[in-house]
C-alpha positions in Angstrom: -154.0 73.0 -18.4 -153.3 73.7 -22.1 -149.9 73.2 -23.6 -149.0 75.2 -26.7 -145.9 75.9 -28.7 -144.6 79.0 -30.4 -141.3 80.1 -32.0 -142.4 83.8 -31.4 -140.3 85.4 -28.7 -142.7 88.3 -28.2 -145.7 86.0 -28.0 -143.9 83.9 -25.4 -143.2 86.9 -23.2 -146.8 88.1 -23.6 -148.2 84.7 -22.7 -146.1 84.6 -19.5 -147.6 88.0 -18.6 -151.0 86.5 -19.1 -150.3 83.7 -16.7 -148.7 81.0 -18.8 -145.6 79.2 -17.6 -142.6 78.4 -19.8 -142.0 74.7 -19.3 -139.5 73.8 -22.0 -137.5 75.2 -24.9 -137.0 72.9 -27.8 -133.9 73.3 -29.9 -134.5 70.6 -32.5 -133.5 73.0 -35.2 -130.1 74.7 -34.8 -131.2 78.2 -35.6 -134.7 78.2 -34.1 -136.0 77.7 -30.6 -139.6 76.6 -29.9 -141.1 77.7 -26.6 -143.4 75.3 -24.9 -145.9 76.9 -22.6 -148.5 75.7 -20.2 -151.5 77.5 -18.8 -155.2 78.0 -18.5 -155.3 80.2 -21.5 -157.0 79.5 -24.9 -154.1 79.5 -27.4 -156.2 81.1 -30.2 -157.6 83.8 -27.9 -154.1 84.6 -26.6 -152.7 84.9 -30.2 -155.6 87.1 -31.3 -155.1 89.4 -28.2 -151.4 89.6 -28.9 -151.6 90.4 -32.6 -154.6 92.8 -32.1 -152.8 95.2 -29.7 -153.3 93.4 -26.3 -151.7 95.2 -23.5 -149.8 94.1 -20.4 -147.7 96.0 -17.9 -144.5 97.2 -19.4 -142.3 96.2 -16.4 -144.0 92.7 -16.4 -143.3 92.3 -20.1 -139.7 93.3 -19.8 -139.2 90.9 -16.9 -140.8 88.1 -18.9 -138.4 88.8 -21.8 -135.4 88.7 -19.5 -136.5 85.4 -18.0 -137.0 83.8 -21.4 -133.6 85.1 -22.6 -132.0 83.8 -19.4 -133.5 80.4 -19.9 -132.8 80.4 -23.7 -129.1 81.1 -23.3 -128.6 79.0 -20.1 -126.6 75.9 -20.4 -128.5 74.3 -17.6 -131.9 74.6 -19.3 
């Protein structure tokens, strides 16, 4: 399993659609969240795919965004 970090919300949702799991959200900086993901994905390949027009199912992407937002704004996380 590879663990990688990103502050990019869209990349985080895309990674979840590609099989990664959001394991933590770091809030070390007051105005910026860093998403910590785990998965069997190569981080560089994932980023290249995302930035070069990679596609995922729209419904899956929207659901991933909702889940990330829910966890981001949850007091319990």
